[in-house]
C-alpha positions as CSV (number, residue, x, y, z in Angstrom):
1,X,-125.5,12.0,-9.3
2,X,-126.5,13.3,-5.9
3,X,-125.5,10.0,-4.2
4,X,-122.0,10.2,-5.9
5,X,-121.5,13.8,-4.7
6,X,-122.4,12.9,-1.1
7,X,-120.1,9.9,-1.1
8,X,-117.2,11.9,-2.5
9,X,-117.7,14.6,0.1
10,X,-117.7,12.0,2.9
11,X,-114.5,10.5,1.6
12,X,-112.8,14.0,1.4
13,X,-114.0,14.8,4.9
14,X,-112.5,11.5,6.3
15,X,-109.1,12.2,4.7
16,X,-109.0,15.8,6.1
17,X,-110.2,14.9,9.6
18,X,-107.4,14.8,12.2
19,X,-106.7,11.3,13.6
20,X,-107.8,9.5,10.4
21,X,-105.6,7.7,7.9
22,X,-103.2,9.9,6.0
23,X,-100.7,9.4,3.3
24,X,-97.5,7.7,4.3
25,X,-94.6,9.8,5.5
26,X,-91.9,10.4,2.8
27,X,-88.8,8.3,2.8
28,X,-85.3,9.7,3.0
29,X,-84.0,12.0,0.2
30,X,-81.4,14.7,-0.2
31,X,-81.4,17.6,-2.6
32,X,-78.2,19.6,-2.8
33,X,-78.9,23.3,-2.4
34,X,-75.5,24.8,-2.7
35,X,-72.1,25.3,-1.2
36,X,-70.5,28.4,0.5
37,X,-66.9,28.9,1.2
38,X,-65.7,29.8,4.7
39,X,-62.0,30.2,4.0
40,X,-59.8,29.8,0.9
41,X,-56.7,29.1,3.0
42,X,-57.7,27.1,6.1
43,X,-54.9,25.4,8.0
44,X,-54.1,21.9,6.8
45,X,-52.0,19.2,8.4
46,X,-52.9,15.5,9.0
47,X,-52.6,14.3,12.6
48,X,-54.1,11.1,14.0
49,X,-55.5,10.6,10.4
50,X,-57.6,13.7,10.8
51,X,-57.8,17.5,10.4
52,X,-58.2,20.0,13.2
53,X,-61.0,21.8,11.4
54,X,-63.0,18.7,10.6
55,X,-62.9,16.2,13.5
56,X,-66.5,15.0,13.6
57,X,-66.5,14.8,17.4
58,X,-66.7,18.6,17.6
59,X,-69.8,19.8,19.3
60,X,-70.3,22.2,17.7
61,X,-68.0,23.3,15.0
62,X,-71.0,24.4,13.0
63,X,-74.4,25.4,14.4
64,X,-77.6,27.3,13.6
65,X,-79.6,29.6,15.9
66,X,-82.4,31.9,15.2
67,X,-81.9,32.2,11.4
68,X,-78.1,32.5,11.5
69,X,-75.4,29.9,11.0
70,X,-72.1,30.0,12.9
71,X,-68.8,28.3,12.2
72,X,-65.4,28.2,13.9
73,X,-62.0,27.1,12.4
74,X,-58.3,27.9,12.2
75,X,-57.1,29.8,9.2
76,X,-53.7,29.4,7.5
77,X,-51.9,31.5,10.1
78,X,-53.3,29.3,12.9
79,X,-55.6,32.1,14.2
80,X,-59.0,31.0,15.4
81,X,-61.8,32.4,13.3
82,X,-65.5,32.7,13.9
83,X,-67.9,33.2,11.1
84,X,-71.6,33.8,10.7
85,X,-74.1,34.2,7.9
86,X,-77.9,34.6,7.6
87,X,-79.2,31.3,6.3
88,X,-80.4,33.2,3.2
89,X,-76.9,34.6,2.5
90,X,-74.2,33.1,0.3
91,X,-71.3,34.7,2.0
92,X,-69.8,34.7,5.5
93,X,-68.8,37.5,7.8
94,X,-65.7,36.6,9.9
95,X,-63.9,37.7,13.1
96,X,-60.3,36.6,13.6
97,X,-59.6,36.0,17.3
98,X,-56.2,36.7,18.9
99,X,-55.7,33.1,19.8
100,X,-53.2,31.1,17.6
101,X,-53.3,27.3,17.4
102,X,-50.4,26.1,19.7
103,X,-49.6,22.8,18.1
104,X,-50.2,20.7,15.0
105,X,-52.6,18.3,16.7
106,X,-56.0,17.4,15.2
107,X,-57.5,16.9,18.6
108,X,-57.2,20.7,19.3
109,X,-60.5,21.5,17.8
110,X,-62.8,24.5,18.3
111,X,-66.2,23.7,19.8
112,X,-69.1,26.2,20.1
113,X,-72.1,26.4,22.4
114,X,-75.2,28.5,22.8
115,X,-76.4,29.7,26.3
116,X,-80.0,30.4,25.4
117,X,-80.6,32.0,28.9
118,X,-78.5,35.0,27.9
119,X,-77.9,34.7,24.1
120,X,-74.2,34.2,24.3
121,X,-71.9,32.3,22.0
122,X,-69.2,30.3,23.8
123,X,-66.0,28.8,22.3
124,X,-63.6,26.2,23.9
125,X,-60.5,25.4,21.9
126,X,-57.0,24.1,21.4
127,X,-56.5,21.3,24.0
128,X,-55.3,17.7,24.1
129,X,-54.7,16.5,27.7
130,X,-53.5,19.9,28.7
131,X,-54.8,23.5,29.1
132,X,-57.7,24.9,27.0
133,X,-58.7,28.4,25.8
134,X,-62.2,29.9,26.3
135,X,-64.0,32.8,24.7
136,X,-67.6,34.0,25.1
137,X,-69.5,36.7,23.3
138,X,-71.5,39.6,24.8
139,X,-74.9,38.8,26.1
140,X,-77.7,38.9,23.5
141,X,-75.4,38.5,20.5
142,X,-77.3,35.5,19.2
143,X,-80.7,36.9,20.0
144,X,-80.3,40.0,17.9
145,X,-77.8,39.1,15.1
146,X,-79.3,41.4,12.4
147,X,-78.7,44.5,14.6
148,X,-75.4,43.5,16.2
149,X,-72.2,44.2,14.3
150,X,-70.0,41.1,13.7
151,X,-66.7,42.5,15.0
152,X,-64.0,41.5,17.5
153,X,-65.6,43.8,20.0
154,X,-68.5,41.4,20.5
155,X,-66.1,38.8,21.9
156,X,-64.4,39.0,25.3
157,X,-60.8,38.2,26.1
158,X,-59.3,34.8,25.5
159,X,-59.2,33.0,28.9
160,X,-57.5,29.9,30.2
161,X,-60.4,29.1,32.5
162,X,-64.2,29.1,32.4
163,X,-64.6,32.6,33.8
164,X,-62.2,31.7,36.6
165,X,-63.2,28.1,37.0
166,X,-60.1,26.0,36.1
167,X,-61.7,22.5,35.7
168,X,-58.5,20.5,35.0
169,X,-55.0,20.8,33.7
170,X,-55.6,17.7,31.5
171,X,-58.6,18.7,29.4
172,X,-59.8,17.2,26.0
173,X,-62.9,16.9,23.9
174,X,-65.0,19.9,24.7
175,X,-68.7,19.3,23.8
176,X,-71.3,21.9,24.5
177,X,-75.0,21.0,25.0
178,X,-77.9,23.3,25.8
179,X,-80.3,22.2,28.6
180,X,-84.1,22.4,28.1
181,X,-84.1,25.4,30.5
182,X,-81.6,27.3,28.3
183,X,-78.5,26.7,30.4
184,X,-75.3,25.5,28.8
185,X,-73.4,22.4,29.8
186,X,-69.8,21.5,28.9
187,X,-68.8,17.8,28.6
188,X,-65.1,17.1,28.7
189,X,-62.5,14.5,29.5
190,X,-60.2,14.7,32.5
191,X,-56.9,12.8,32.1
192,X,-55.4,11.0,29.0
193,X,-56.3,8.4,26.5
194,X,-56.6,5.0,28.3
195,X,-56.8,6.7,31.7
196,X,-59.4,9.4,31.8
197,X,-62.8,10.3,33.2
198,X,-65.8,12.2,31.7
199,X,-67.0,15.3,33.5
200,X,-69.6,18.1,33.3
201,X,-69.7,21.8,34.0
202,X,-72.7,24.1,33.7
203,X,-73.3,27.8,32.9
204,X,-76.5,29.4,34.3
205,X,-76.2,32.8,32.6
206,X,-74.0,34.3,35.3
207,X,-71.3,31.8,36.1
208,X,-69.8,28.3,35.5
209,X,-70.1,25.5,38.1
210,X,-68.2,22.2,38.0
211,X,-70.7,19.4,38.4
212,X,-67.8,16.8,38.5
213,X,-66.8,13.6,37.0
214,X,-69.3,10.8,36.1
215,X,-67.3,8.0,34.6
216,X,-64.5,5.9,36.1
217,X,-61.0,4.9,34.8
218,X,-60.5,2.1,37.3
219,X,-61.6,-1.5,37.5
220,X,-60.3,-4.6,35.7
221,X,-61.3,-5.6,32.2
222,X,-60.2,-9.0,30.9
223,X,-60.3,-10.2,27.3
224,X,-59.3,-13.6,26.0
225,X,-55.7,-12.2,25.6
226,X,-55.1,-10.3,28.8
227,X,-56.3,-7.7,31.3
228,X,-56.2,-4.0,31.8
229,X,-56.8,-1.9,35.0
230,X,-57.1,1.5,33.5
231,X,-59.2,3.0,30.6
232,X,-61.4,5.9,29.5
233,X,-65.0,6.1,28.3
234,X,-65.2,7.7,24.8
235,X,-68.6,9.3,24.1
236,X,-70.4,9.0,20.8
237,X,-72.3,12.1,21.9
238,X,-74.2,13.7,24.7
239,X,-77.7,14.9,23.7
240,X,-81.1,15.9,25.2
241,X,-84.2,14.6,23.6
242,X,-87.5,16.6,23.3
243,X,-88.6,15.3,26.8
244,X,-85.4,16.4,28.5
245,X,-83.7,13.0,28.9
246,X,-79.9,13.2,28.4
247,X,-78.5,10.3,26.3
248,X,-75.0,9.0,25.8
249,X,-73.6,6.1,23.8
250,X,-69.9,5.2,24.5
251,X,-67.1,2.7,24.0
252,X,-64.3,1.9,26.4
253,X,-60.6,2.2,25.5
254,X,-58.2,0.2,27.6
255,X,-54.7,1.4,28.6
256,X,-53.0,-2.0,28.4
257,X,-52.5,-3.3,24.8
258,X,-52.4,-6.8,26.3
259,X,-56.1,-7.0,25.8
260,X,-55.7,-7.1,22.0
261,X,-54.7,-10.0,19.7
262,X,-52.2,-7.7,18.0
263,X,-50.5,-4.5,19.0
264,X,-51.3,-2.9,15.7
265,X,-55.0,-2.8,16.6
266,X,-56.8,-0.5,18.9
267,X,-58.1,-1.3,22.4
268,X,-61.6,-0.1,22.0
269,X,-64.3,-2.6,23.0
270,X,-68.1,-2.8,23.4
271,X,-70.8,-0.2,22.8
272,X,-72.5,1.0,25.9
273,X,-75.4,3.3,26.7
274,X,-76.5,5.4,29.7
275,X,-79.0,8.2,30.3
276,X,-79.8,10.9,32.8
277,X,-83.2,12.3,33.7
278,X,-81.9,15.1,36.0
279,X,-79.6,17.1,33.8
280,X,-76.5,14.8,34.2
281,X,-76.6,14.7,38.0
282,X,-77.2,10.9,38.0
283,X,-76.9,8.3,35.3
284,X,-78.8,5.0,34.7
285,X,-78.2,2.0,32.5
286,X,-80.8,0.9,29.9
287,X,-82.8,-1.0,32.5
288,X,-83.1,2.1,34.6
289,X,-80.7,1.1,37.3
290,X,-78.7,3.9,38.9
291,X,-75.1,3.5,37.9
292,X,-73.5,6.8,38.8
293,X,-73.9,10.1,40.7
294,X,-71.9,12.9,39.1
295,X,-69.3,14.4,41.4
296,X,-69.1,11.5,43.7
297,X,-67.0,8.3,43.9
298,X,-69.9,6.4,42.4
299,X,-69.2,6.8,38.7
300,X,-69.9,4.7,35.6
301,X,-67.4,1.8,35.6
302,X,-66.4,-0.9,33.2
303,X,-67.5,-3.4,35.9
304,X,-71.0,-2.1,36.1
305,X,-73.7,-4.4,34.8
306,X,-76.2,-3.5,32.1
307,X,-74.1,-1.0,30.3
308,X,-73.3,-2.9,27.1
309,X,-75.9,-2.8,24.3
310,X,-73.6,-4.2,21.6
311,X,-70.8,-6.5,22.7
312,X,-67.5,-6.5,20.8
313,X,-64.0,-7.6,21.8
314,X,-60.9,-5.3,21.2
315,X,-59.8,-7.3,18.1
316,X,-62.0,-5.5,15.5
317,X,-60.7,-1.9,15.5
318,X,-64.0,-0.4,16.9
319,X,-64.0,3.3,16.4
320,X,-64.5,5.7,19.3
321,X,-66.5,9.0,19.3
322,X,-68.7,8.1,16.3
323,X,-72.2,9.5,16.4
324,X,-75.7,9.4,18.0
325,X,-79.2,10.9,17.7
326,X,-82.6,10.6,19.3
327,X,-85.7,10.2,17.3
328,X,-89.0,12.1,17.7
329,X,-90.2,9.6,20.4
330,X,-86.9,9.9,22.4
331,X,-85.5,6.5,21.3
332,X,-81.7,6.5,21.0
333,X,-79.8,5.7,17.8
334,X,-76.1,5.4,17.1
335,X,-73.6,4.8,14.4
336,X,-70.7,2.5,15.2
337,X,-68.0,1.1,12.9
338,X,-65.5,-1.7,13.0
339,X,-64.0,-4.6,10.9
340,X,-66.6,-7.4,10.9
341,X,-65.6,-10.9,11.7
342,X,-66.1,-12.1,8.1
343,X,-62.8,-10.2,7.3
344,X,-60.9,-12.0,10.1
345,X,-60.9,-12.1,13.9
346,X,-57.8,-10.0,14.4
347,X,-57.0,-6.6,13.0
348,X,-53.3,-5.9,12.9
349,X,-53.3,-2.3,11.6
350,X,-56.4,-0.4,12.6
351,X,-56.0,2.3,10.0
352,X,-55.2,0.0,7.1
353,X,-57.7,-2.7,8.1
354,X,-60.6,-0.2,8.7
355,X,-59.9,1.4,5.4
356,X,-59.9,-1.9,3.6
357,X,-62.7,-3.7,5.4
358,X,-64.4,-1.4,7.9
359,X,-68.2,-1.1,7.9
360,X,-70.6,1.1,9.7
361,X,-73.6,-0.2,11.7
362,X,-76.8,1.5,12.8
363,X,-77.6,0.6,16.4
364,X,-81.0,1.6,17.8
365,X,-83.5,0.9,20.5
366,X,-86.9,0.0,19.0
367,X,-90.3,0.8,20.4
368,X,-90.6,-2.5,22.2
369,X,-87.4,-1.8,24.1
370,X,-85.1,-4.2,22.2
371,X,-81.8,-3.2,20.7
372,X,-81.3,-3.8,16.9
373,X,-78.2,-3.5,14.7
374,X,-78.1,-3.2,11.0
375,X,-75.0,-3.1,8.8
376,X,-74.9,-0.2,6.3
377,X,-73.8,-1.6,3.0
378,X,-71.3,1.1,2.2
379,X,-67.6,0.4,2.6
380,X,-65.9,3.0,4.8
381,X,-62.8,3.3,2.5
382,X,-61.4,5.3,5.4
383,X,-60.3,4.8,9.0
384,X,-62.4,7.7,10.1
385,X,-65.9,8.4,11.5
386,X,-69.4,8.5,10.2
387,X,-72.1,10.9,11.4
388,X,-75.8,10.2,12.0
389,X,-78.9,12.5,11.7
390,X,-82.6,11.8,11.6
391,X,-85.1,14.0,9.7
392,X,-88.5,15.1,11.0
393,X,-90.0,11.8,9.8
394,X,-87.3,9.8,11.7
395,X,-85.6,8.6,8.5
396,X,-81.9,8.0,9.2
397,X,-79.0,9.5,7.3
398,X,-75.3,8.4,7.7
399,X,-72.8,11.0,6.5
400,X,-69.6,9.0,5.7
401,X,-66.1,10.3,5.3
402,X,-65.6,12.3,2.1
403,X,-69.2,13.6,2.5
404,X,-71.0,10.5,1.1
405,X,-74.6,10.2,2.3
406,X,-76.5,7.0,2.8
407,X,-80.0,6.8,4.3
408,X,-82.7,4.4,5.5
409,X,-86.4,4.8,6.0
410,X,-88.2,4.5,9.3
411,X,-91.0,2.7,7.4
412,X,-88.6,-0.2,6.5
413,X,-87.4,-0.6,10.1
414,X,-84.1,1.0,8.9
415,X,-83.3,-2.0,6.7
416,X,-83.2,-0.3,3.3
417,X,-79.9,1.6,3.6
418,X,-79.0,3.1,0.2
419,X,-76.2,5.5,-0.9
420,X,-78.0,8.8,-2.0
421,X,-74.9,11.0,-2.7
422,X,-71.4,9.9,-3.4
423,X,-69.6,13.2,-2.5
424,X,-67.3,13.0,-5.5
425,X,-67.9,16.7,-6.4
426,X,-66.7,17.9,-3.0
427,X,-63.1,16.7,-3.0
428,X,-63.4,16.4,0.8
429,X,-60.5,15.1,2.9
430,X,-62.3,12.8,5.3
431,X,-64.6,13.5,8.3
432,X,-67.2,16.2,8.1
433,X,-68.7,18.4,10.9
434,X,-72.5,18.3,11.0
435,X,-74.7,21.3,11.9
436,X,-77.0,19.3,14.3
437,X,-79.1,22.2,15.2
438,X,-80.0,23.1,11.6
439,X,-81.5,19.7,10.9
440,X,-84.1,20.5,13.6
441,X,-84.4,24.2,12.7
442,X,-85.2,24.1,9.0
443,X,-84.9,20.5,7.9
444,X,-81.6,21.1,6.1
445,X,-78.6,18.8,6.4
446,X,-75.6,21.2,6.5
447,X,-72.0,20.1,7.0
448,X,-68.5,21.6,7.0
449,X,-65.8,19.9,5.0
450,X,-62.2,20.7,4.0
451,X,-60.7,20.0,0.6
452,X,-57.9,17.5,0.2
453,X,-54.4,18.8,0.2
454,X,-50.9,17.5,1.0
455,X,-48.3,18.2,3.6
456,X,-49.1,21.5,5.2
457,X,-50.5,23.3,2.2
458,X,-53.6,25.2,3.3
459,X,-56.9,24.3,1.5
460,X,-60.4,25.6,1.1
461,X,-63.0,25.1,3.8
462,X,-66.7,24.9,2.8
463,X,-70.2,24.4,4.1
464,X,-72.6,22.4,1.9
465,X,-76.4,22.3,2.3
466,X,-78.9,19.5,1.4
467,X,-82.7,19.9,1.7
468,X,-84.4,17.0,3.5
469,X,-88.0,15.8,2.9
470,X,-90.5,18.6,3.6
């Protein structure tokens, strides 16, 4: 008996000792925790097949910081609204801003950002290749939410510049990202679709500075059908990993429709990737070669080598501005979607063809440095975008239009994609807005969605929460 006791004790000690074998990490799972309502009568109109309150390229329409969740949207009157709740609360407190949505264009989203250096909430809103509107809170609002009243007095005046910094008169796609030092950066497009450049600005706690443009619209791209000499780079995202590297996947959109097999398609082609190790001042391709210096004439161009990580011609209705994430080791992952060649080599109506035959793909860089792509076996049933998140075990989750959730395990090499939640109880219109910060904060997948409606009849706007593996 003594020998058995000693042996059992040795086994238990080995299991408990750090660095020894442990039980396998859990695979992906979602458990619905509940839904809260932001607005019973949010503005509703369909534009570019999407909604202004739920365009998934918003960064961020929904975010979590220090135990509170924040959301921004337009209510039925067109007024911009900012809401907050403690994560333990089932109701939202709201502030209605003086700004009113200027046009029925789903591009004119509201994006929020956090400047950790001074605890402010920032909002950029209501632009599509024209002027924007900017609001920021008082300092410390986000650091002391429980003791700071949620009233209009905590927000400054609505501005048409970034505290006096104009940036550009052709502004679109604001995306805020916090730097590792707690500064706040703003990514945006200068110009128009098919002829635009990506740029960055930075807030240091006292003022905004324009860092400049870092992608080019010039150069010649030639397909098997024709050529184009102007374009813009559409970002799938712009995100820092835990080590401070800034990652961005992208696709190019050409100005000249001659590059397509049919004018009913869309001129997007190829999935590219670049990164920065100096807070967006310079950019490198996957091989580490310098390809751009922000604010100079040397910007990322379609003619640069080593940018493409997944090649695709413009004949398959590749979607722009889909989604990306970095895993716990800093490896980049993305979701892209298009009509695979098995359904034909020429899309003639990108909305109809993507809805009928579109599929999403998981593109990632593996530990050996190679790029892999896996088709997710869930039909899009929509022309719209899918969002990607990874949990703390690096399992991957794809949130499809209508709030459907599929997932794959890291243990399988992301080959076991399975639909976990079909979204049928949500009655969601299409794209959803993910709270990226909450996934990392408390391991909850939280997203904002709007109920289906018709015409311009307002509909309810909600946030739904799913627990991920503990």
